[in-house]
C-alpha positions in Angstrom: -49.4 8.2 -3.4 -46.1 7.3 -1.9 -43.9 5.0 -4.1 -42.1 2.0 -2.9 -38.7 2.7 -1.1 -35.8 0.5 -2.7 -34.6 -2.3 -0.7 -31.4 -1.6 1.3 -28.0 -2.9 -0.3 -26.6 -6.1 1.3 -23.5 -5.0 3.5 -20.8 -7.3 3.9 -20.6 -9.0 7.4 -18.3 -6.6 9.8 -18.9 -3.4 8.6 -20.3 0.0 9.2 -22.2 2.3 6.8 -20.7 6.0 6.9 -22.6 7.7 3.9 -22.1 7.5 0.3 -20.2 8.8 -2.7 -21.3 9.4 -6.3 -24.1 6.5 -5.5 -21.7 4.0 -4.0 -21.5 3.0 -0.2 -19.0 3.4 1.6 -18.2 0.8 4.5 -15.8 0.9 7.4 -14.6 -2.5 8.5 -14.6 -3.3 12.6 -10.6 -3.6 12.3 -10.2 -0.1 11.3 -11.8 1.4 14.6 -9.0 -1.1 16.2 -6.4 0.6 13.9 -7.6 4.1 14.2 -7.3 4.1 18.0 -3.6 2.8 17.6 -2.6 4.9 15.2 -4.0 7.8 17.7 -1.8 6.3 20.7 1.1 6.3 18.4 0.8 9.8 17.4 -0.3 11.3 20.9 3.4 11.5 22.0 4.2 13.4 19.2 1.1 15.3 19.4 2.4 16.4 23.0 5.6 16.8 21.6 5.0 20.0 19.3 1.8 21.4 21.5 2.8 20.5 25.1 0.1 20.9 27.5 -2.4 18.9 25.5 -3.0 16.2 28.2 -5.5 13.7 27.1 -6.1 15.8 24.2 -3.3 14.5 22.9 -5.1 11.3 22.1 -7.8 13.7 20.6 -5.2 15.2 18.4 -4.0 11.7 17.0 -7.5 10.4 16.4 -8.5 13.2 14.6 -5.0 12.4 12.2 -5.8 8.9 11.9 -9.7 10.5 10.3 -7.5 12.9 7.9 -5.6 10.1 7.2 -8.4 7.2 5.9 -9.9 10.8 4.3 -7.2 10.5 2.3 -7.9 7.1 1.6 -11.3 7.2 1.1 -10.3 9.9 -1.6 -8.0 7.2 -3.3 -11.1 4.5 -3.6 -13.5 7.4 -4.5 -11.1 8.3 -7.5 -11.4 4.3 -8.7 -15.1 4.6 -8.1 -15.7 7.6 -10.2 -13.3 6.5 -13.4 -15.2 2.9 -13.0 -18.3 4.9 -13.3 -17.1 7.4 -15.9 -16.6 3.7 -18.1 -20.4 2.5 -17.7 -19.1 0.1 -14.8 -21.5 0.0 -11.4 -19.6 0.3 -8.3 -21.5 -1.4 -5.3 -19.7 -0.2 -2.3 -16.0 1.4 -1.1 -14.5 -0.5 2.2 -12.0 1.2 4.2 -10.1 -1.9 6.6 -7.2 -1.9 8.6 -4.5 -1.8 5.2 -6.7 1.0 3.6 -9.7 0.7 0.9 -11.3 -1.6 -1.6 -13.5 -0.1 -4.2 -15.8 -2.9 -5.5 -16.8 -2.7 -9.0 -19.3 -5.0 -10.1 -18.4 -5.8 -13.6 -15.6 -6.9 -15.7 -13.9 -4.6 -17.8 -13.6 -5.2 -21.9 -10.5 -3.4 -22.7 -6.8 -2.6 -21.2 -7.3 1.4 -21.5 -10.4 1.0 -19.2 -8.5 -1.4 -16.8 -5.3 1.1 -17.1 -7.3 4.7 -16.2 -9.4 2.8 -13.2 -6.0 1.4 -11.7 -3.9 4.6 -12.4 -6.2 7.1 -11.0 -6.0 5.5 -7.6 -1.8 6.5 -7.0 -2.2 9.5 -9.1 -4.6 10.7 -6.6 -2.5 10.3 -3.6 0.4 11.6 -5.1 -1.1 14.5 -5.7 -3.2 14.3 -2.3 0.7 14.3 -1.0 1.8 17.0 -2.8 -1.1 19.5 -1.6 0.2 18.5 1.9 4.0 18.9 1.2 2.9 22.2 -0.3 0.8 23.1 3.1 3.8 22.6 4.8 5.3 26.1 4.1 2.3 28.0 4.9 0.8 26.6 8.1 2.0 28.1 11.4 4.1 25.3 13.4 2.3 23.1 16.0 -0.6 20.3 15.3 -1.5 21.5 11.9 2.6 21.6 10.3 1.9 18.0 11.9 -0.6 16.9 10.2 0.2 18.3 6.7 3.6 16.9 7.4 2.3 13.5 8.1 -0.5 13.7 5.2 2.3 14.5 3.0 4.9 11.7 3.6 2.0 8.9 3.7 0.1 9.7 0.7 3.5 10.0 -1.2 4.2 6.7 0.1 0.9 4.9 -0.6 0.9 6.3 -4.2 4.6 5.2 -5.0 3.7 1.4 -3.3 0.6 1.6 -5.2 2.2 1.7 -8.1 4.7 -1.8 -7.4 3.8 -3.8 -10.4 2.1 -6.9 -8.8 -1.6 -7.8 -7.7 -3.7 -6.6 -5.5 -1.9 -3.2 -5.8 -2.9 -0.9 -8.4 0.5 -1.2 -9.9 -0.7 -4.8 -11.0 -3.5 -3.9 -12.6 -1.3 -1.0 -14.6 0.9 -4.3 -15.4 -1.7 -6.7 -16.0 -3.3 -3.9 -18.6 0.2 -3.1 -20.6 0.8 -6.9 -21.1 -2.9 -7.3 -21.8 -2.1 -4.3 -24.5 0.5 -5.7 -26.1 -0.2 -9.5 -25.8 -4.1 -9.2 -26.9 -4.3 -11.7 -23.9 -6.2 -10.7 -20.7 -5.5 -13.7 -18.9 -1.7 -13.4 -19.6 -1.7 -9.8 -17.9 -3.4 -11.3 -15.3 -0.6 -14.4 -14.5 2.5 -11.7 -15.2 1.1 -9.1 -12.8 0.3 -11.8 -10.2 3.6 -13.7 -10.4 4.7 -10.1 -9.6 2.7 -9.4 -6.5 4.1 -12.7 -5.4 7.9 -11.2 -6.1 6.5 -7.9 -4.1 5.8 -9.6 -1.7 8.7 -11.7 -1.0 10.4 -8.4 -0.4 8.2 -6.9 1.5 8.4 -9.8 4.1 12.7 -9.2 3.9 12.3 -5.3 4.4 13.9 -5.1 7.7 17.0 -7.3 6.7 16.9 -5.2 3.6 16.7 -2.0 5.7 19.6 -2.8 8.3 21.8 -3.9 4.8 21.2 -0.5 2.9 20.6 2.0 5.7 21.9 0.8 9.1 18.8 1.0 10.7 18.4 -2.0 13.2 14.6 -3.6 12.7 12.7 -3.9 15.9 9.9 -6.9 16.7 7.0 -4.1 15.3 8.8 -4.0 12.0 9.0 -7.5 11.6 5.2 -7.8 12.4 4.3 -5.4 10.0 6.1 -7.2 7.3 4.6 -10.3 7.6 0.6 -8.7 7.4 1.7 -6.8 4.7 4.0 -9.9 2.9 0.7 -12.1 3.9 -2.1 -9.6 2.4 0.4 -9.3 -1.0 0.7 -13.1 -1.1 -2.7 -13.7 -0.6 -4.1 -11.1 -3.4 -1.4 -12.1 -6.0 -2.7 -16.4 -5.3 -6.3 -14.9 -5.4 -5.3 -13.6 -8.6 -3.5 -16.5 -10.2 -6.4 -18.7 -9.5 -8.7 -16.5 -10.8 -6.8 -15.8 -14.2 -6.5 -20.1 -14.1 -10.3 -20.0 -14.0 -11.3 -17.6 -16.7 -8.5 -19.2 -19.1 -11.1 -22.2 -18.9 -14.4 -20.3 -19.5 -13.8 -19.7 -22.9 -14.3 -23.4 -23.5 -17.8 -23.4 -21.8 -20.4 -22.8 -25.1 -23.9 -23.1 -24.3 -24.6 -25.3 -27.6 -22.3 -27.1 -27.3 -22.9 -28.1 -23.7 -27.1 -28.2 -24.6 -29.0 -32.0 -24.2 -31.3 -33.1 -27.2 -34.9 -32.2 -26.0 -38.6 -33.2 -26.1 -41.2 -30.8 -26.2 -44.7 -32.1 -24.6 -47.5 -30.7 -23.9 -48.2 -29.3 -20.4 -50.7 -31.7 -19.5 -49.0 -34.9 -20.7 -48.8 -38.1 -18.3 -45.0 -38.1 -17.3 -44.8 -41.7 -17.6 -45.8 -40.8 -21.4 -43.2 -38.3 -21.8 -40.6 -40.1 -20.1 -41.1 -43.2 -22.2 -41.0 -40.3 -25.6 -38.0 -39.1 -24.1 -35.9 -42.6 -24.2 -37.3 -43.4 -27.7 -36.2 -40.1 -28.6 -33.0 -40.6 -26.8 -33.5 -36.8 -25.6 -31.7 -36.1 -22.5 -34.5 -32.9 -21.1 -38.1 -32.6 -21.5 -39.7 -29.1 -22.2 -43.4 -28.4 -21.6 -45.5 -26.2 -24.1 -48.8 -24.8 -24.6 -51.2 -25.7 -27.4 -49.9 -23.2 -29.3 -46.0 -24.8 -28.7 -45.4 -21.9 -26.6 -42.6 -23.6 -24.1 -43.6 -22.5 -20.5 -41.5 -25.1 -18.4 -38.5 -27.4 -18.1 -38.8 -30.7 -16.3 -36.7 -30.8 -13.1 -34.9 -33.8 -13.7 -33.8 -34.3 -9.7 -38.0 -33.9 -9.5 -38.8 -36.2 -11.4 -36.1 -38.9 -10.3 -38.0 -38.5 -7.1 -41.1 -39.4 -8.6 -41.9 -43.0 -8.0 -42.7 -45.0 -11.5 -46.3 -46.0 -10.3 -47.4 -42.6 -10.0 -46.0 -41.4 -12.9 -48.9 -42.6 -15.0 -51.4 -40.3 -13.0 -49.0 -37.3 -13.0 -49.4 -34.0 -15.3 -45.8 -33.6 -16.6 -46.1 -29.9 -15.3 -46.0 -30.8 -12.2 -41.9 -31.5 -12.2 -41.7 -28.7 -14.5 -39.9 -25.5 -13.5 -41.4 -22.5 -14.9 -39.5 -20.7 -17.5 -39.0 -17.0 -16.4 -36.5 -14.9 -18.8 -33.8 -15.7 -16.2 -34.3 -19.6 -16.8 -34.3 -19.0 -20.8 -30.8 -17.9 -22.7 -29.8 -17.6 -25.7 -27.5 -21.2 -27.5 -24.7 -18.9 -28.3 -24.0 -17.8 -25.1 -20.7 -18.9 -23.6 -17.5 -18.3 -21.5 -18.0 -15.6 -18.6 -21.2 -14.4 -20.3 -22.9 -17.9 -19.6 -21.2 -17.9 -16.0 -22.6 -14.9 -14.9 -25.9 -15.8 -16.1 -26.4 -19.1 -14.4 -25.2 -17.0 -11.2 -27.6 -14.5 -11.6 -30.4 -16.9 -11.6 -29.2 -20.1 -10.4 -31.0 -23.1 -11.4 -30.3 -27.1 -12.1 -31.8 -26.7 -16.0 -32.2 -23.7 -18.5 -33.8 -23.4 -21.7 -31.9 -22.5 -24.8 -33.2 -20.6 -27.3 -32.5 -19.3 -31.2 -32.5 -15.5 -31.9 -35.6 -16.6 -33.7 -37.3 -18.1 -30.3 -37.2 -21.5 -31.5 -36.3 -24.2 -28.7 -32.8 -25.4 -29.2 -32.3 -27.5 -25.9 -31.9 -27.8 -22.3 -28.7 -27.0 -20.7 -27.9 -28.1 -17.6 -25.5 -26.6 -14.4 -24.1 -30.5 -14.0 -23.2 -30.1 -17.7 -21.5 -27.2 -17.3 -19.3 -28.4 -14.2 -18.6 -31.2 -15.9 -17.0 -29.8 -19.2 -14.8 -27.2 -17.0 -13.6 -29.7 -14.8 -12.4 -31.3 -18.1 -10.8 -28.7 -19.3 -7.0 -28.9 -19.0 -5.5 -26.2 -16.9 
């Protein structure tokens, strides 16, 4: 008897799955193929110089180097994924794109120590690959192998060093965030500092072509300015996203389900809807829950469905006809708050949720409209 196959994981648009590492899908974006070809074209003349007579094969050598380069990027990202799994966090996929890679960790870290090690292991891996490649430069023969070893040494040492810059979205930004979090006990303050550090790094990158001319006497060309703009734009956007996320999360602790609960009236499932509404108004209840004869809650009246039901029909309809069944995702503990609350309503989208005490008794009903209103009312 064959078991059911697990449903394939949804992939971000514009990506291709090329394998798995430690249970995480490895995805490649379409932009990667463009950059790989560009790297092959740029490297081809160098390959021809170190190994004359290659002819068209010089582009194959350039493409092979591009693949080796991104394999080292994959090692960088895989180290993030393995460290995250070490701490018990699920990792959905690793994505290789034109500027490097991204490891998608599907959980928020709870301790600065976890943030530090998940972040720092990536640059350390790149530095280690760079040092190994540097060592190979002394043992491999001249030619394409030496060119590849030298290229991997330079790029990985550079990637490791740049990623330790103290600004989001770089790994060094997460290291800085973890340090501020540890010192102050405030995760969001750490994010703010690291995000502003990322904006400062973006500013430096944008002005790097001018700095290299002033410091090293190297005349920048169009490629230098274009590359600085692309990287600076990437860093600025990543830092800005970090700032926005920090501001949002700083407001989440004010969202407490118990404080937002509506007074609730419990009625039998088969009670006429008009009578349920009359009782709710009389009791000044903001929500209606349907219960069985034994008092077990089975549904929450949907406010939109209720308002869409004409008043002349309500005496002839059972209240259960406009109630949404209460399953595990729509029944929440009354003490839930902050990020846990947001994650819970994101996992099971609905307009109303039943709030229950630890002993299973109904406390009230929470609506997403009330959550949204409370979130917007918190000062930034």
